[in-house]
SERO-4910 file (N, C-alpha, C, O; in steps of 0.05 Angstrom, whole numbers):
BEGIN
 pado doro    nc1    nc2    nc3   cac1   cac2   cac3    cc1    cc2    cc3    oc1    oc2    oc3
  Met    A  -2392     78   -155  -2386     56   -136  -2400     30   -145  -2422     30   -154
  Asn    A  -2385      8   -142  -2397    -18   -148  -2423    -21   -133  -2425    -18   -109
  Lys    A  -2444    -27   -149  -2471    -27   -138  -2475    -48   -116  -2487    -42    -95
  Glu    A  -2464    -71   -121  -2468    -93   -101  -2453    -86    -75  -2464    -90    -53
  Trp    A  -2429    -76    -77  -2414    -68    -53  -2428    -46    -38  -2430    -46    -14
  Ser    A  -2438    -27    -54  -2452     -4    -42  -2477    -13    -26  -2482     -4     -4
  Glu    A  -2492    -31    -39  -2516    -41    -26  -2510    -58     -1  -2523    -55     20
  Leu    A  -2490    -74     -2  -2482    -90     21  -2473    -71     44  -2480    -76     67
  Asn    A  -2458    -51     37  -2449    -32     57  -2472    -17     70  -2473    -14     95
  Lys    A  -2491     -8     54  -2515      5     65  -2531    -13     83  -2540     -5    104
  Thr    A  -2535    -38     74  -2550    -57     90  -2536    -62    116  -2549    -63    137
  Met    A  -2510    -66    115  -2494    -71    140  -2497    -48    159  -2501    -52    183
  Gln    A  -2495    -23    149  -2497      0    166  -2524      2    180  -2525      9    204
  Thr    A  -2545     -5    166  -2572     -5    178  -2574    -27    199  -2585    -22    220
  Gln    A  -2564    -50    192  -2568    -74    210  -2553    -70    236  -2563    -78    257
  Ile    A  -2529    -59    236  -2513    -57    260  -2523    -35    279  -2513    -33    302
  Lys    A  -2542    -19    270  -2553      2    287  -2572    -10    308  -2577      3    329
  Arg    A  -2584    -33    302  -2604    -44    320  -2595    -71    332  -2583    -87    319
  Lys    A  -2602    -74    357  -2593    -98    371  -2604   -123    359  -2590   -144    357
  Asp    A  -2629   -122    350  -2641   -147    340  -2631   -154    312  -2635   -177    303
  Thr    A  -2618   -136    298  -2607   -142    272  -2576   -141    271  -2563   -143    250
  Tyr    A  -2564   -137    294  -2535   -133    296  -2520   -157    285  -2501   -154    270
  Lys    A  -2528   -181    294  -2514   -206    285  -2516   -209    254  -2497   -217    241
  Ala    A  -2539   -203    243  -2543   -203    214  -2524   -183    201  -2513   -188    179
  Gly    A  -2521   -160    214  -2503   -139    204  -2474   -148    203  -2460   -142    184
  Val    A  -2466   -163    223  -2439   -174    223  -2436   -193    200  -2415   -194    187
  Asp    A  -2456   -210    196  -2455   -229    173  -2453   -214    146  -2437   -222    129
  Thr    A  -2468   -192    143  -2466   -176    119  -2439   -164    115  -2428   -163     93
  Phe    A  -2428   -154    138  -2401   -143    138  -2381   -163    128  -2363   -156    112
  Leu    A  -2383   -188    137  -2364   -208    128  -2367   -215     99  -2347   -220     85
  Ile    A  -2392   -216     89  -2397   -221     61  -2384   -199     43  -2371   -205     23
  Leu    A  -2388   -174     51  -2377   -152     37  -2346   -154     36  -2334   -151     14
  Arg    A  -2334   -159     58  -2305   -160     60  -2294   -183     44  -2273   -181     31
  Asn    A  -2308   -206     44  -2299   -229     28  -2300   -222     -2  -2282   -230    -17
  Gln    A  -2320   -208    -11  -2322   -200    -39  -2299   -182    -46  -2286   -185    -67
  Leu    A  -2294   -162    -29  -2272   -143    -34  -2245   -157    -34  -2228   -151    -50
  Met    A  -2241   -176    -15  -2216   -191    -14  -2212   -208    -40  -2189   -211    -48
  Gln    A  -2234   -218    -51  -2231   -232    -77  -2219   -214    -98  -2203   -224   -115
  Thr    A  -2227   -189    -98  -2215   -170   -118  -2186   -166   -112  -2169   -166   -131
  Leu    A  -2178   -163    -87  -2150   -160    -80  -2134   -184    -88  -2111   -182    -98
  Thr    A  -2145   -208    -84  -2132   -233    -91  -2129   -235   -121  -2108   -245   -131
  Ser    A  -2149   -225   -136  -2147   -226   -165  -2124   -209   -176  -2112   -215   -196
  Phe    A  -2118   -187   -162  -2095   -170   -170  -2070   -187   -170  -2053   -186   -188
  Asn    A  -2067   -202   -148  -2043   -218   -145  -2040   -240   -166  -2018   -248   -173
  Glu    A  -2063   -248   -177  -2063   -269   -197  -2059   -258   -226  -2048   -271   -243
  Glu    A  -2069   -233   -230  -2071   -222   -257  -2050   -201   -264  -2044   -196   -287
  Leu    A  -2038   -188   -244  -2019   -166   -249  -1990   -175   -245  -1984   -192   -228
  Asp    A  -1972   -164   -262  -1944   -170   -257  -1933   -150   -236  -1947   -130   -229
  Arg    A  -1909   -154   -228  -1898   -138   -206  -1897   -108   -212  -1903    -92   -195
  Glu    A  -1889   -102   -237  -1887    -74   -245  -1914    -60   -244  -1916    -36   -239
  Glu    A  -1935    -75   -250  -1962    -63   -251  -1971    -55   -223  -1987    -37   -220
  Phe    A  -1962    -69   -203  -1968    -61   -175  -1955    -34   -168  -1965    -20   -150
  Asn    A  -1934    -27   -182  -1919     -2   -177  -1928     21   -194  -1920     44   -190
  Ala    A  -1945     15   -215  -1952     35   -234  -1969     57   -222  -1986     52   -204
  Ile    A  -1965     82   -231  -1979    105   -219  -1989    122   -243  -1980    145   -246
  Pro    A  -2009    112   -258  -2017    125   -283  -2032    152   -278  -2033    169   -296
  Phe    A  -2042    156   -254  -2057    181   -248  -2041    198   -228  -2053    209   -209
  Ile    A  -2015    199   -232  -1997    211   -211  -2005    240   -203  -2001    248   -180
  Asn    A  -2016    255   -222  -2023    283   -216  -2053    288   -210  -2062    310   -207
  Ala    A  -2068    266   -207  -2097    268   -203  -2103    274   -174  -2087    268   -156
  Asp    A  -2127    284   -169  -2138    286   -142  -2156    261   -138  -2171    254   -155
  Gly    A  -2153    248   -115  -2170    225   -110  -2154    201   -103  -2129    201   -106
  Tyr    A  -2168    180    -95  -2154    155    -86  -2139    141   -108  -2121    125   -103
  His    A  -2146    146   -133  -2133    133   -156  -2105    145   -163  -2092    135   -182
  Cys    A  -2097    165   -148  -2070    177   -154  -2048    161   -141  -2025    171   -138
  Lys    A  -2054    137   -132  -2034    120   -117  -2025     97   -136  -2030     98   -160
  Thr    A  -2012     77   -123  -2007     52   -137  -2024     30   -124  -2035     34   -102
  Ile    A  -2026      8   -137  -2042    -14   -125  -2027    -26   -100  -2040    -32    -80
  Ala    A  -2001    -28   -102  -1986    -38    -79  -1990    -20    -54  -1994    -29    -32
  Tyr    A  -1987      6    -59  -1991     26    -37  -2020     23    -26  -2023     24     -2
  Ser    A  -2039     21    -44  -2067     21    -35  -2072     -3    -16  -2086      0      4
  Ile    A  -2060    -26    -23  -2063    -50     -6  -2050    -45     21  -2062    -51     42
  Trp    A  -2026    -35     21  -2012    -29     46  -2028    -10     63  -2033    -15     87
  His    A  -2038     11     51  -2052     32     65  -2078     22     78  -2083     28    101
  Ile    A  -2094      7     63  -2119     -4     74  -2114    -20    100  -2127    -16    120
  Phe    A  -2093    -36     99  -2089    -56    121  -2072    -45    143  -2074    -55    166
  Arg    A  -2055    -26    138  -2041    -13    161  -2062      2    178  -2061      1    202
  Ile    A  -2080     16    164  -2101     30    179  -2118     11    194  -2124     15    218
  Glu    A  -2126    -11    181  -2143    -30    195  -2129    -42    220  -2141    -45    241
  Asp    A  -2105    -50    216  -2089    -62    238  -2087    -43    261  -2090    -51    284
  Ile    A  -2080    -18    256  -2077      2    277  -2104      6    292  -2104      6    317
  Val    A  -2126      9    277  -2152     15    289  -2162    -10    305  -2171     -8    327
  Ala    A  -2160    -33    292  -2171    -58    304  -2156    -65    330  -2168    -71    350
  His    A  -2129    -63    329  -2114    -73    352  -2106    -52    372  -2109    -56    396
  Thr    A  -2096    -30    363  -2088     -9    382  -2111      5    394  -2112     10    418
  Leu    A  -2132     11    378  -2154     27    388  -2178     11    399  -2189     18    420
  Ile    A  -2185    -11    386  -2209    -26    394  -2201    -50    412  -2210    -52    435
  Gly    A  -2184    -68    402  -2177    -92    417  -2157    -87    439  -2155   -103    458
  Glu    A  -2143    -64    437  -2122    -57    457  -2102    -79    461  -2095    -86    483
  Asp    A  -2093    -90    438  -2072   -110    439  -2051   -103    418  -2051    -81    407
  Glu    A  -2033   -122    412  -2011   -115    394  -2019   -117    365  -2034   -136    357
  Gln    A  -2010    -98    349  -2016    -99    320  -2003   -124    307  -1981   -132    315
  Val    A  -2017   -135    288  -2007   -158    272  -1979   -150    260  -1961   -167    259
  Phe    A  -1977   -125    251  -1952   -116    239  -1928   -120    256  -1907   -129    247
  Phe    A  -1931   -114    282  -1908   -116    301  -1906   -145    311  -1883   -156    313
  Ala    A  -1928   -158    317  -1927   -185    327  -1915   -204    306  -1901   -223    314
  Gly    A  -1920   -199    281  -1910   -217    259  -1885   -208    247  -1876   -219    227
  Asn    A  -1872   -187    258  -1847   -176    247  -1849   -169    217  -1831   -175    201
  Tyr    A  -1872   -157    210  -1878   -153    182  -1862   -130    169  -1859   -130    145
  Gln    A  -1853   -111    185  -1837    -91    171  -1812   -103    157  -1806    -97    134
  Lys    A  -1799   -121    172  -1775   -134    161  -1784   -153    138  -1771   -154    117
  Arg    A  -1806   -168    142  -1814   -187    122  -1823   -174     96  -1818   -184     74
  Ile    A  -1837   -151     98  -1847   -137     75  -1826   -119     62  -1828   -110     40
  His    A  -1804   -114     77  -1782    -96     69  -1793    -68     67  -1784    -53     49
  Ser    A  -1810    -60     84  -1821    -33     83  -1803    -13     97  -1793    -18    119
  Pro    A  -1798     10     84  -1782     31     98  -1798     46    119  -1786     62    134
  Ile    A  -1824     42    120  -1841     57    139  -1858     37    156  -1863     14    148
  Ile    A  -1868     47    179  -1887     32    195  -1914     46    196  -1933     37    209
  Thr    A  -1916     68    181  -1940     85    182  -1961     76    162  -1958     56    148
  Thr    A  -1983     92    161  -2005     87    142  -1997     94    113  -2011     86     94
  Gly    A  -1977    110    110  -1968    120     84  -1982    145     74  -1976    155     52
  Asn    A  -1999    157     91  -2013    182     82  -1994    204     76  -2001    222     60
  Glu    A  -1971    204     87  -1952    226     83  -1937    224     56  -1925    244     48
  Leu    A  -1939    202     43  -1925    198     17  -1941    210     -6  -1966    209     -6
  Val    A  -1928    222    -25  -1941    234    -48  -1926    227    -74  -1902    224    -74
  Lys    A  -1942    225    -95  -1932    222   -123  -1909    202   -125  -1913    178   -120
  Gln    A  -1885    211   -134  -1863    192   -139  -1855    177   -114  -1845    154   -115
  Gln    A  -1858    189    -90  -1852    175    -65  -1869    150    -63  -1860    129    -53
  Ile    A  -1894    151    -72  -1912    128    -71  -1902    106    -89  -1901     82    -82
  Ala    A  -1893    113   -113  -1883     94   -132  -1857     81   -122  -1854     57   -123
  Asp    A  -1839     98   -111  -1814     88   -100  -1818     69    -76  -1805     48    -74
  Phe    A  -1837     77    -59  -1844     60    -36  -1854     33    -46  -1847     12    -35
  Ser    A  -1872     33    -66  -1885      9    -76  -1864    -12    -86  -1867    -36    -81
  Lys    A  -1843     -1    -99  -1823    -19   -111  -1807    -35    -89  -1796    -56    -95
  Gln    A  -1807    -24    -65  -1791    -37    -44  -1805    -60    -30  -1793    -76    -16
  Leu    A  -1831    -62    -34  -1847    -81    -18  -1845   -109    -29  -1846   -114    -53
  Asn    A  -1843   -128    -10  -1845   -157    -17  -1874   -164    -18  -1888   -165      2
  Leu    A  -1884   -168    -42  -1913   -172    -46  -1924   -197    -33  -1946   -198    -22
  Glu    A  -1908   -218    -34  -1917   -243    -21  -1922   -240      9  -1941   -249     19
  Glu    A  -1903   -226     21  -1906   -221     50  -1928   -200     56  -1942   -202     76
  Leu    A  -1932   -181     37  -1954   -162     40  -1981   -176     40  -1998   -170     56
  Tyr    A  -1984   -195     22  -2009   -210     21  -2012   -228     46  -2035   -232     55
  Ser    A  -1991   -239     56  -1993   -254     82  -2003   -235    104  -2020   -243    120
  Tyr    A  -1992   -211    104  -2000   -192    124  -2030   -185    122  -2044   -185    142
  Ile    A  -2039   -179     98  -2067   -169     96  -2087   -191    103  -2108   -186    114
  Leu    A  -2080   -216     96  -2098   -238    104  -2099   -242    134  -2120   -247    145
  Glu    A  -2076   -238    147  -2075   -241    176  -2090   -218    190  -2104   -223    210
  Val    A  -2087   -194    179  -2102   -171    190  -2132   -175    186  -2148   -171    205
  Lys    A  -2140   -183    163  -2169   -188    157  -2180   -208    177  -2201   -203    189
  Asp    A  -2167   -230    180  -2177   -251    198  -2178   -241    227  -2198   -247    241
  Ser    A  -2158   -226    236  -2158   -217    264  -2180   -196    269  -2192   -196    290
  Thr    A  -2185   -179    250  -2206   -160    253  -2233   -174    254  -2250   -166    271
  Glu    A  -2237   -193    237  -2263   -207    237  -2268   -223    262  -2291   -225    271
  Lys    A  -2247   -234    273  -2250   -248    299  -2258   -227    321  -2276   -233    337
  Leu    A  -2246   -204    320  -2252   -183    339  -2281   -174    337  -2295   -172    357
  Ile    A  -2290   -170    312  -2318   -160    308  -2338   -182    315  -2359   -177    327
  Asn    A  -2331   -207    308  -2349   -230    315  -2354   -232    345  -2375   -241    354
  Asn    A  -2334   -225    361  -2335   -227    390  -2344   -202    404  -2343   -200    428
  Leu    A  -2351   -182    388  -2357   -155    399  -2387   -154    406  -2404   -156    387
  Pro    A  -2395   -151    431  -2423   -148    438  -2435   -122    427  -2421   -102    424
  Tyr    A  -2461   -123    421  -2474    -99    410  -2470    -75    429  -2467    -52    419
  Asp    A  -2471    -79    455  -2469    -57    474  -2442    -42    473  -2439    -20    482
  Glu    A  -2422    -55    460  -2396    -43    458  -2395    -22    435  -2376     -6    434
  Leu    A  -2414    -22    417  -2413     -5    393  -2413     24    399  -2402     40    384
  Lys    A  -2424     32    422  -2425     61    428  -2401     70    444  -2398     93    452
  Arg    A  -2382     51    449  -2358     58    464  -2340     76    448  -2335     72    424
  Lys    A  -2330     97    461  -2311    115    449  -2283    107    457  -2278     93    476
  Ile    A  -2264    117    442  -2236    111    447  -2226    128    470  -2228    153    469
  Pro    A  -2216    116    492  -2207    132    515  -2182    149    509  -2166    141    491
  Glu    A  -2179    171    523  -2157    190    518  -2130    176    521  -2111    182    505
  Glu    A  -2127    158    540  -2101    146    544  -2093    128    521  -2070    124    515
  Arg    A  -2114    116    508  -2109    100    484  -2099    117    461  -2082    109    446
  Lys    A  -2111    140    459  -2103    159    438  -2074    167    442  -2059    169    423
  Glu    A  -2066    172    467  -2039    180    473  -2020    156    467  -1997    160    457
  Tyr    A  -2029    132    473  -2012    109    467  -2008    106    437  -1986    100    428
  Leu    A  -2030    110    422  -2028    109    393  -2006    129    383  -1990    122    366
  Lys    A  -2007    153    393  -1987    173    385  -1958    163    391  -1940    167    375
  Ser    A  -1955    150    414  -1928    141    422  -1917    119    404  -1893    115    402
  Leu    A  -1935    104    390  -1925     83    372  -1913     93    346  -1899     79    332
  Lys    A  -1919    119    340  -1909    132    315  -1917    117    290  -1902    117    270
  Val    A  -1941    105    290  -1951     91    266  -1967    110    248  -1976    102    227
  Val    A  -1972    135    258  -1984    156    242  -1964    178    240  -1955    189    260
  Ser    A  -1957    186    215  -1938    207    211  -1948    234    222  -1972    238    223
  Lys    A  -1930    251    230  -1937    278    239  -1942    297    216  -1949    320    220
  Asp    A  -1938    287    192  -1943    303    168  -1973    312    167  -1990    297    177
  Glu    A  -1978    335    156  -2006    346    156  -2025    328    141  -2049    329    145
  Asn    A  -2015    312    122  -2032    294    107  -2040    269    123  -2056    253    114
  Ala    A  -2027    265    146  -2032    241    162  -2042    246    190  -2059    231    200
  Ile    A  -2031    266    203  -2036    269    232  -2065    272    240  -2073    265    262
  Trp    A  -2081    282    221  -2110    285    226  -2124    259    232  -2145    258    244
  Leu    A  -2112    237    222  -2125    210    226  -2130    204    255  -2150    192    262
  Ile    A  -2111    212    272  -2114    205    301  -2140    217    313  -2155    203    326
  Asp    A  -2144    242    308  -2169    255    318  -2193    244    304  -2214    240    317
  Tyr    A  -2191    238    279  -2213    227    263  -2222    200    275  -2246    197    280
  Trp    A  -2203    182    279  -2211    156    290  -2221    158    319  -2241    146    326
  Cys    A  -2207    174    335  -2213    176    363  -2239    192    368  -2249    192    391
  Gly    A  -2249    205    348  -2274    219    350  -2298    202    344  -2321    210    348
  Lys    A  -2293    177    335  -2315    159    328  -2319    139    351  -2302    133    367
  Asp    A  -2344    127    352  -2348    104    369  -2341     79    353  -2334     81    330
  Ile    A  -2344     56    365  -2336     31    352  -2353     26    327  -2342     17    307
  Arg    A  -2379     33    328  -2396     29    305  -2385     46    281  -2384     37    259
  Gly    A  -2377     71    287  -2366     88    267  -2340     77    254  -2335     81    231
  Leu    A  -2324     64    271  -2299     53    261  -2305     28    243  -2290     24    223
  Ile    A  -2325     13    250  -2333    -10    233  -2342      1    205  -2335    -11    185
  Gln    A  -2357     23    206  -2368     34    181  -2347     47    163  -2350     47    139
  Met    A  -2325     57    175  -2306     70    158  -2281     53    153  -2279     41    131
  Pro    A  -2261     52    171  -2237     37    162  -2243      8    154  -2229     -3    137
  Phe    A  -2263     -5    166  -2266    -33    161  -2284    -40    138  -2286    -64    130
  Ser    A  -2297    -21    126  -2315    -28    104  -2314     -6     82  -2304    -12     60
  Arg    A  -2323     18     87  -2324     38     66  -2296     45     56  -2292     50     32
  His    A  -2277     46     74  -2249     52     66  -2239     31     46  -2225     38     27
  Trp    A  -2245      6     52  -2237    -15     33  -2249    -10      5  -2235    -10    -15
  Ile    A  -2275     -4      5  -2289      0    -21  -2276     22    -37  -2270     19    -61
  Met    A  -2271     45    -24  -2260     68    -38  -2233     63    -50  -2228     70    -73
  His    A  -2216     50    -35  -2189     45    -45  -2188     22    -65  -2172     22    -84
  Ile    A  -2205      2    -62  -2205    -21    -81  -2217    -12   -107  -2208    -20   -129
  Glu    A  -2238      5   -106  -2248     16   -131  -2227     33   -146  -2225     33   -170
  Ala    A  -2212     49   -130  -2191     65   -142  -2169     46   -155  -2159     52   -176
  Ala    A  -2163     24   -141  -2143      5   -151  -2153     -8   -177  -2138    -12   -196
  Leu    A  -2179    -13   -179  -2191    -24   -204  -2188     -3   -226  -2183    -11   -249
  Arg    A  -2192     22   -220  -2188     43   -240  -2160     44   -250  -2155     47   -274
  Ile    A  -2141     41   -232  -2112     40   -240  -2107     16   -258  -2094     18   -279
  Lys    A  -2118     -7   -249  -2114    -32   -265  -2125    -29   -293  -2112    -37   -313
  Asn    A  -2149    -17   -295  -2161    -14   -322  -2145      5   -339  -2143      1   -363
  Lys    A  -2134     26   -327  -2118     45   -342  -2092     31   -353  -2084     36   -375
  Ile    A  -2080     15   -336  -2055      1   -344  -2060    -18   -367  -2044    -20   -385
  His    A  -2083    -32   -366  -2089    -53   -385  -2103    -43   -410  -2107    -59   -429
  Asn    A  -2108    -17   -412  -2121     -6   -436  -2100      6   -455  -2107     16   -476
***
C-alpha cells in the first residue's frame, strides 16, 4: 500500500474517533481523497481509451483483475449509493444527473456481479468524459455531506426502512458477488462507512488500477 495514503488513512481513522479531533479528521480525510483523485485524473491525462479497457490480470484474484474504467465506475457508484441513499437520504447523483444515459452504461449497479470478459465489455461501452464528470460530482457531494456531519451522527446506524428502500432501487445486483454489500453497509455506523467506502475502498481500487497501468506500460 502507498505509504503516504496508508498513513493519512490511519491518522484520519484515529482522529474521527474523538470529538476534539473530529474536525481535524475530516480535514485529513479531504487531503487523502484529493491525493487519490489526482491519481485518477492522471489516468485521464496519460492513458488512451483502449488502456482504460485493458484487463491484463483477467484470471487473477484481487482488485487488479478488473479494468481501470470499471474500477472508477465501481468506486463512485458505491460512494454515491452509500452517501446519498444511506447517509444523506436524498437522491443519488447518478439519477439526479441522468448519468446512466450520459455515460452510456448498460447497468445502474455497482458492477460487483460482472466478471472477466464482462468487465472488459462493460468498460468499452462507457463514455469516459461523462464518467469523469460523474465522479467529480459524487466526490464533491460526499465531501459536502461529511463537512456538515456533526460528530454525534457518527454512531448512527442505517435504519431498516432505509435498507429496504435501497433494495427497491435495484442498484445492487442480486448476484451472490454483489448482494452481500447491502448487509455489509447497513451493518456499519456512519463512522464505519467513512472508513470504508469513502477512503479505504478508494485506496484499494486505485492501487489496483496503478498495478494495471504499470503492467500495460511495461
